[in-house]
C-alpha positions in Angstrom: 107.9 90.7 82.4 108.9 87.7 79.7 105.6 86.4 79.5 104.6 90.3 78.3 107.7 90.1 76.4 105.3 87.5 74.3 102.6 90.1 73.6 105.8 92.3 71.5 106.1 95.6 71.6 103.3 98.0 73.4 101.4 99.1 70.2 102.6 102.6 68.9 102.8 104.9 71.5 101.9 103.2 74.9 104.5 104.0 77.6 104.4 100.4 79.4 106.6 100.6 83.0 107.3 97.9 85.0 106.5 98.3 89.5 108.9 95.2 90.3 110.4 94.4 93.7 114.5 94.4 93.0 114.7 90.7 94.7 113.0 87.8 91.9 110.0 86.6 93.9 108.9 82.7 93.3 105.5 81.8 94.0 104.6 77.7 94.0 102.0 77.8 90.7 100.9 76.9 87.6 103.5 78.8 85.5 102.1 78.4 81.7 98.3 79.3 83.6 99.6 82.4 85.1 101.4 83.8 82.4 98.7 83.5 80.7 96.6 84.8 82.8 99.3 88.1 82.5 99.4 87.3 78.7 95.6 88.3 78.5 95.6 90.8 81.6 98.5 93.1 79.4 97.0 92.0 76.3 93.6 93.8 77.0 95.6 96.9 78.4 97.2 97.4 75.1 93.5 97.0 73.9 91.8 99.2 74.9 94.4 102.4 75.5 94.5 105.2 73.7 98.0 106.1 71.7 99.9 108.5 74.0 98.2 106.6 77.3 100.4 104.4 80.1 100.1 100.9 81.0 101.6 100.2 84.1 102.4 96.8 85.5 102.6 96.4 89.4 104.2 92.9 91.2 104.4 93.3 95.3 105.1 90.0 97.3 104.7 89.8 100.8 105.1 86.6 102.9 101.7 84.4 102.0 100.5 86.6 98.9 101.7 88.1 95.9 99.9 90.9 94.1 100.4 91.4 90.4 98.4 95.0 88.9 97.6 96.0 85.6 97.1 99.2 85.0 95.8 101.6 82.5 94.5 105.4 81.1 92.0 103.3 79.2 88.4 104.6 78.6 88.1 102.2 82.3 85.0 100.3 82.8 81.7 101.9 84.5 81.6 100.0 87.6 77.4 98.1 86.9 79.5 96.3 84.3 82.8 95.2 86.5 81.8 92.1 87.5 80.1 90.9 84.7 83.4 90.7 82.8 84.8 88.0 84.5 81.3 85.9 83.4 81.5 83.8 80.2 80.4 86.0 77.7 80.3 88.8 79.4 81.1 91.9 78.2 81.0 95.5 79.1 80.0 98.2 76.2 83.3 99.2 75.0 84.0 95.9 74.4 82.9 96.9 70.8 85.7 99.5 70.8 88.8 97.3 69.8 86.7 96.3 66.8 85.3 94.0 67.8 88.0 91.2 68.5 86.7 90.2 72.0 84.6 87.5 72.7 84.4 87.7 76.3 86.3 84.9 77.2 89.9 85.7 78.2 88.5 87.5 81.4 86.5 84.2 82.0 89.8 82.8 81.9 91.8 84.6 83.3 88.9 83.9 86.7 89.1 80.0 86.2 92.8 80.3 86.6 92.9 82.9 89.4 90.7 81.0 91.0 92.1 77.4 90.5 95.6 78.5 92.5 92.9 79.9 95.5 93.4 83.3 94.3 91.5 86.5 93.8 90.6 88.5 91.2 89.2 91.9 90.3 88.8 95.7 88.6 88.8 98.9 90.4 88.9 101.9 89.1 92.4 103.6 88.1 93.3 107.1 89.7 93.3 108.6 85.9 90.2 107.3 85.1 91.0 103.9 82.7 91.4 101.0 84.7 93.1 98.1 87.4 92.6 95.1 87.0 94.4 93.2 90.5 95.7 89.8 90.6 96.2 87.5 93.8 97.6 84.4 94.9 98.0 83.1 98.2 101.2 80.9 98.3 104.0 80.7 100.5 105.8 83.2 98.8 109.9 82.9 98.2 112.9 85.4 97.5 115.3 84.0 95.8 
């Protein structure tokens, strides 16, 4: 939630919810890099989710990994572009729908930052037609 707060309030009419463990989770990582990953993923969801839409941020902690998800009910990303969007300057056609504000570098940064932590990042379709971005970090996890 702290990284997301840096973005300010959600755009008008967007319902933002969190699905987090009850107790805090600590993971060995560079907090600045991983916070930037979260900010980028949530910022993209803000950009592409229509007014009245929903964004869910989820975190699941297991003994050997943490899985973060950012799910929205925006236009989604067609399957044929899901690999391209993580490449330098790669964009899906809807990238211009955000008013041309996309450089095609944000998700590349996310991929590099996550892979520098020996983690994985990906995207899948969400059940309501939007997109679900996920990040898995495989460091030992400690519950506070």
